[in-house]
N, C-alpha and C positions, 0 to 999 in steps of 0.2 A: 195596465195600458189605459189611457184616458178614453172617455166615451167618444169623443169626436174622432179619435184615431181609429177606434174600432169600427165605427159607422163608415168612415172613409175607406177602410180596408174592405168591408163588405161590398160597398158600392163599386170599388175598383175591380174586385174579383168578378162581380156580376157583369160589369161592362166588358172585361177582357174575355170572358167565356160566354158572352151573349146570354147570360142568365142560366146556362146549363149547370154550372157548378156554383154552389154557395159555400162559404166557409162553414166548417163543421160546428155543431152545437158544442162539442167538447172543447174546441179552441175558445169559443166565446165564454163557456163556463169556467175554463181554466183562468182566463183573464179576470173574470169577476172574482173568483176565489183569491187570486193573487192580490187584487185591489183590496178586498176585505181584510186579508192578512196584513198587508202593509198599513192599512188604516188602524188595525188593532195594535200593531207594533208601535206605530207612531203615538197612539194614545197611551200605551203603556210606558213608553219612554217619557212622555209629557208628565204623566202621573208620578213617575219616579223622580223626575226633576223637581216637581212641586214638593214632594216629600223631603228631598234633599235640601231644597231651599228653606223649607220650614224648619228643618232640624238645624241648619246653619244659623237661622235667625235666632233660635233659642240659645245658641252658644254666645256668651257674653265675654268679651275680652276683659282680662283682669284689671288692666289700667283703666279702662272705660268704667268698669264697675266701681272701682275705688273712687274715681272722680265724681261719679254720680252720688255715691254714699257721702262723700265729703261735702258736696253742695247741700244735700239734705241735712247732714249733721250740723252745718253752720246755721241753716234755717231753723232747725229745731232748738238749737242753743239760744238763738235770739228770741224765740218765743218764750223759752224758759226764763231768760233774763228779764224780759219785760222792758218797758221804755224808761224805767228808773235806773236799772242796773246796767243795761247795754251800753249807753254812751260813756260810762265811766271805765268799763273794762274791755270794750270792743277791740281797741288796738292791740292791747296785750294779748287778748284771747286769739286774735288772728295771727299774731307773730310768734307766740310761744306754744299755745295749747293746740291750735288747729293742725300744725305740722305733726305734732305727736299723735294726734287722733288719726291722721292719715297713715302714719307708720303702724299704729296699732291695728287699723283695719287691714292694711296690706299683709302684715304678719299673721293675723288670725285667719284670713280668708285665703292665703296662698296655697293651703293644702286642699282646697276645694277645686275639683275639676271645673273648667270654664263652663261646661254644660250644666253644672249645679248652681252657678252664680245667679242665673236668671230667677232662681227660686228664693234667693235671699232678699230681704227687703227691710226697710227701716220703720220703726214704730212712728206713728204720725203725731201723737199727742203727748207732749212732755208732761210729766207729773207736776202739779202746782204745789202751792203752799210750802210746807217744810220737807217735802220728799226730795231725795237726792237725784232721782232719774232725770236724765236729759233725753236720752233716746236709747233704744236697743236695736241691734240688727238680728233678725230672726229668720228661720226657715218658714216660709208661708205655707208649705204643705203640712208640716207637723206642728207649727206654732212654737217650736222650740227655739229659745234664745241662743245665739251664737256668741255675742259680745254685748256687754252692758256698759254704757257710758254714764257716769254719775258726777255730780258736783255737791260738795258738802261745805257748809259754813263752819269754819274753825275759829276758835277764839282763845289763842294761847294767852296765859296770864300776862297783863301789862303790855301786850303787843298790838292790840287792835284785832280787827276781823280779816280773815283770809277766805278766799274761795278755793277749796281743794278739789282739783279735777282728777278723776281716776277712772279706771275701768276694771271689769271682771270678765273672765272668758269661760267658755264651756270646757276648755281643756283641763281646768283644775276644779271643776264643779262650782265655779264662781266663788271660790274660797279666797284666793289670793287678791290682794289689793294692789293693782298696778298704778302707780302714781304717774300722772301726766304733768302736773305742775301746780303751783299755787299762785293766785293773783291777790295782791293786797287790796282791801276795800278802804278801810278808815277805822278810826277809833270808835266811831258811832255804829250802832246796829244797822246792818243793811236792811233795805225793805224786803218784804215778801217776794218770792219768785213771781214773775209775770205781773208785777205791779205796774200800773200805768201812771203817767204823770198827773 
C-alpha cells in the first residue's frame, strides 16, 4: 500500500472514532513488509531481465555473422592486394572468389551454436611480402584458428602468372587444400603484396 493511502487510512479511522481507535501497528508493519517484498521482487525481475537481455545480445545470428565476416574478408583482401594488384583483379575477385569465400565461411561455421559465433573474429593484419595469408577466422578466447584463407602466386610453365585462392580448415587439421579459384595476372611477374602505386 502506498504511503499516502496508509496516512489517509490512519486519518480517516482517527476522525471516525474521535481518536479513540488507531490502526494497529501490526497492520502498518504488514503493509511495510509487503511493500519491501514487492520492491525486492520487482528488483529481482528487473535483474533477471537484464541478464536475459545481455545473454540474448551475445547470441549472434549466423547470417549476420557471415555477412560481417564477408565484409571484413573483402577489406583484408584489398589490403593484401595493395593498390597495384587490386585494380587489376578486383572485379573478378568480387564475382568469382568472394561468393566462394562466403560459402566456405557458412559451411565451416554452421556447426557452431549461435552463442559461440560472437567469440569468432577475423585476423586484422594480412601477411605481406611473399606470405600466402590473407586472413584467418579464429576463436578469440583460445586464439585457435577455425579457417585460414590464403592466396598463392602460381607460375605454370609458358602460361603466365595466376593467383590461386584457397583455404584450410580446422576440421582436417589444416592439411587439405580447398581451392576457391584462380585469377590470371599476366605474363609479367606480379608486384609484391600490398605494393602501392
